[in-house]
C-alpha positions, 0 to 999 in steps of 0.5 A: 806365236802367243798373245798375253795380257800385261798385268799390273807389274810387268817384269823388268825384262818385259819393260826393257824389251818394250823399250827396245821395241818402241825405240827401234820402231821410232828410230825407223820412223814408225808412227807411234807418237814419239819423234825420238826413241823414248827412255825406259822411264817413259815406257815404265810411266806409260805401263804404270798409267795403264796398270792404274786404270780399272781392268775394263778401262784399259787393256795392254797385250804383248805378242811373243814369238819364241819368247821374244816380244814381237809386238804390243797394243793397247786400248784405253776407255775414254775418260769423259763421262759422255764418251765412257761407252767407247775406247781408243786403240792408242797403240799397235806396233810390231817389230820389223823382223816380225812384220808380215807374219800375222802378229799385228792381225793377232794382236788386233783381233785379241784387242777387239775381243777384249774391248767387246768383253769390256762392253766397249761400243765403239773402238776408235783409232788414228794413224798417219796418212802414210801408213798404208799397211795400218790402213789395210789391217784396220779396214780388213778388221771392219774399221771405217774411216770417219775423218782426216786432218790434213797436214796434222802430224809433224814427225820432223821439221818440214814434213806434215802428214794427214791424221786419219781417224777410223772407228769399229762399231762393236755393237754390230759384231757377231 
């Protein structure tokens, strides 16, 4: 298993693999922000947007197992001038077939380390209240809950879930 940074122009095979990964996860009700699987052009637009930011303003990682894309994650620095010392871990996802094999933990550790190297002071994130696995992972990495919006997330008609906010203060990590 290896983790690799995604450069400014990911190859077409990587874009297709990410599109497939995100689509499969969203189809299985993963909490990634989409209510239906995104088209490849949406993934391409996201990758282009991240690539267009300064190197210390966003960081995208892929995890590969035997050459296959097994997961991905990225953080993005806040754009508001008063929030520039901080970043949001916007996505962290692992393919179902690689779940429970340490892929998410490996990605999270690498993303945290890169955030520290970029001078990020606090790394925030949010997740759906029904995502117990995400909560366990983030708590084990030192994140702490700082808020919750009840019934905020609407993954489909009639269903509402809490949006849970966590933060990791990188200024105090060794």
